[in-house]
C-alpha distance (Angstrom), angle and dihedral (degrees) to the residues before:
residue distance angle dihedral
M1 . . .
S2 3.78 . .
E3 3.80 124.3 .
K4 3.78 90.8 -115.8
S5 3.77 92.8 54.4
E6 3.82 89.6 54.1
Q7 3.82 91.8 57.7
M8 3.78 114.9 104.3
K9 3.76 131.2 -147.1
T10 3.81 121.6 -118.8
S11 3.80 92.8 -99.2
E12 3.81 92.3 49.4
A13 3.86 93.7 47.2
A14 3.80 91.5 47.6
Q15 3.76 91.0 51.3
A16 3.82 91.0 48.8
L17 3.84 91.1 52.3
G18 3.77 93.9 42.0
V19 3.83 94.4 -122.4
S20 3.78 135.0 113.0
E21 3.77 121.8 -94.1
N22 3.82 90.6 -112.4
T23 3.82 90.5 54.3
L24 3.81 90.1 49.3
R25 3.79 91.4 51.1
K26 3.79 89.3 50.8
Y27 3.79 91.1 51.5
S28 3.83 91.0 46.1
Q29 3.81 92.5 51.8
A30 3.82 90.4 51.3
V31 3.82 90.3 50.7
E32 3.82 92.5 49.4
K33 3.82 89.8 49.3
A34 3.82 93.2 49.8
A35 3.82 98.3 38.1
S36 3.82 115.4 17.6
P37 3.82 137.5 -44.0
A38 3.80 87.5 -122.1
Y39 3.79 95.1 49.1
F40 3.83 94.6 115.3
P41 3.79 120.2 53.1
R42 3.81 114.6 -117.8
V43 3.78 135.8 -149.6
K44 3.80 114.8 -164.5
N45 3.82 89.3 -14.0
T46 3.83 90.6 -54.7
R47 3.82 121.2 119.9
R48 3.76 121.0 -112.9
Y49 3.80 122.9 -161.9
R50 3.82 125.9 -141.8
P51 3.76 124.6 -157.2
E52 3.83 91.6 -101.4
D53 3.82 89.0 51.6
L54 3.79 89.8 57.2
T55 3.79 88.8 52.4
V56 3.80 92.0 54.6
L57 3.80 92.5 44.7
K58 3.81 90.1 50.0
Q59 3.83 89.6 54.2
M60 3.81 89.5 50.0
Q61 3.77 89.5 50.2
D62 3.82 90.5 54.5
L63 3.80 92.3 49.1
V64 3.80 91.1 50.1
K65 3.78 90.3 50.1
A66 3.83 87.6 51.4
G67 3.82 88.9 59.8
Q68 3.80 105.5 -90.5
K69 3.76 123.2 128.2
V70 3.80 118.7 -111.9
D71 3.84 94.3 -109.8
Q72 3.80 91.8 46.9
A73 3.80 91.8 50.1
A74 3.83 91.1 50.5
Q75 3.80 92.6 48.3
E76 3.82 90.9 49.8
L77 3.79 92.5 51.3
F78 3.81 94.6 46.0
A79 3.82 99.8 36.1
G80 3.84 107.6 145.1
K81 3.81 91.5 3.3
K82 3.79 98.2 90.4
D83 3.81 114.5 119.1
E84 3.77 110.4 -90.8
A85 3.74 125.0 -153.4
P86 3.81 109.1 -97.5
V87 3.80 115.3 -107.8
K88 3.80 113.2 -120.9
T89 3.75 118.0 -124.9
A90 3.79 124.1 -131.4
R91 3.83 89.1 -108.2
E92 3.81 91.0 55.7
D93 3.81 90.4 49.8
Q94 3.81 90.4 51.6
L95 3.79 92.0 49.8
E96 3.77 91.6 49.2
A97 3.83 91.0 50.4
A98 3.82 90.9 48.8
L99 3.78 91.1 50.0
A100 3.80 91.0 49.5
A101 3.83 90.1 51.3
K102 3.81 91.3 49.7
D103 3.79 90.8 49.7
Q104 3.81 89.0 52.7
E105 3.81 91.4 50.1
I106 3.78 91.3 49.7
A107 3.80 91.2 50.0
E108 3.83 90.6 51.1
L109 3.80 92.7 48.3
K110 3.81 90.5 50.3
E111 3.81 89.7 51.9
Q112 3.81 91.7 49.8
L113 3.79 90.8 48.4
A114 3.79 90.4 51.7
Q115 3.80 91.0 50.8
L116 3.82 92.2 49.4
T117 3.78 91.2 48.4
A118 3.81 91.3 50.9
A119 3.81 91.8 47.5
K120 3.82 91.2 48.7
A121 3.78 91.4 51.4
A122 3.83 90.8 50.4
E123 3.80 94.0 52.3
K124 3.84 117.5 111.5
P125 3.83 117.9 -119.8
E126 3.84 90.8 -118.5
D127 3.80 90.2 55.2
S128 3.80 90.4 55.8
L129 3.80 90.5 49.5
E130 3.79 92.1 51.2
Q131 3.81 90.4 49.4
A132 3.81 89.6 50.2
A133 3.78 91.0 51.9
D134 3.81 91.1 49.2
V135 3.79 91.4 50.5
L136 3.80 92.7 49.4
D137 3.83 90.0 47.7
L138 3.80 91.6 -144.2
P139 3.82 114.8 -163.1
D140 3.77 120.9 -109.8
F141 3.80 114.0 -112.8
D142 3.76 130.1 -162.8
D143 3.78 106.7 -103.5
G144 3.75 90.8 -150.8
F145 3.80 90.3 55.3
L146 3.78 98.7 49.7
E147 3.79 102.6 24.4
D148 3.78 130.9 57.5
E149 3.82 92.4 -162.7
P150 3.81 133.8 36.5
V151 3.82 112.3 -85.1
T152 3.79 122.2 -142.7
P153 3.82 122.5 -136.2
E154 3.79 90.3 -109.3
Q155 3.81 90.9 54.5
K156 3.80 89.9 49.2
R157 3.79 91.4 53.0
A158 3.80 90.9 48.2
Q159 3.81 89.0 49.7
V160 3.82 90.1 51.0
V161 3.81 91.1 52.8
A162 3.82 90.9 47.5
D163 3.81 92.0 48.6
M164 3.82 90.2 50.2
A165 3.81 88.8 60.1
K166 3.82 92.0 52.0
S167 3.75 126.1 85.5
D168 3.83 121.3 -114.8
Q169 3.80 90.5 -107.1
E170 3.80 92.9 53.2
V171 3.80 92.5 48.8
H172 3.80 91.7 48.4
K173 3.80 91.8 49.4
E174 3.78 92.7 48.7
L175 3.81 93.4 49.1
L176 3.79 91.1 48.5
S177 3.81 91.1 50.5
R178 3.81 92.2 50.1
A179 3.79 91.7 47.9
Q180 3.82 91.4 52.1
E181 3.83 91.3 48.8
N182 3.79 93.1 50.2
A183 3.79 91.5 44.2
A184 3.78 89.7 53.3
K185 3.81 91.9 49.6
G186 3.76 94.0 49.1
A187 3.82 98.2 38.5
P188 3.85 111.7 128.4
T189 3.80 120.0 -120.3
Y190 3.79 116.1 -125.0
R191 3.85 121.8 -147.8
T192 3.77 121.6 -144.4
L193 3.82 124.7 -130.8
A194 3.78 89.1 -103.8
D195 3.78 90.6 54.9
M196 3.77 89.3 50.8
Q197 3.88 93.7 55.2
L198 3.83 113.8 110.8
A199 3.78 113.2 -113.4
P200 3.90 113.8 -116.9
K201 3.74 115.0 -97.6
K202 3.79 115.3 -106.9
T203 3.81 119.9 -130.2
P204 3.78 112.6 -114.2
W205 3.85 113.7 -112.5
W206 3.74 93.7 -122.5
K207 3.80 91.7 58.6
K208 3.80 88.9 55.3
I209 3.84 90.1 55.9
F210 3.81 96.7 47.4
K211 3.71 96.4 38.5
């Protein structure tokens, strides 16, 4: 027979003790107050009584008949048996301290993340472009070599963003094309020996008249 099958309902336990159900409930409440709120097993929030519970309740009944009050009888039966708070071990204290330290670290990291997010949102677009250019470590080019006209800082930043979207092959091709154009513009002109010959001197008109 299982332990659960040996448990009795309130009406059955009251009948076994020879008391009313109300009296049994009063005894049970005194036991739970003196021992533990979970002293009696429950099924659907209804108390169940084991054979050993009936033994305790019978002893309470005898003490009450001897002149004690129900609460006093329960306290006498369960003196020193009431559930005590478990004592924590040193290992448990260490684990709790470690968890508290980790919680503190997590809180600090969350605060730092919030500050970085706020700072990032407050950054100006041009600051982000300058940082991107620094990260890419783009080479410095001679403005006179690549550009026909002066370029403003804003135009430079826009050019950096545009170049970032291009592939390496496209950038190389564009630079090569610009170099060829500038080389063609600045290429020196060479004179031939014929061009370098001095032109013959012309005779003045007045010498022709008085010749």
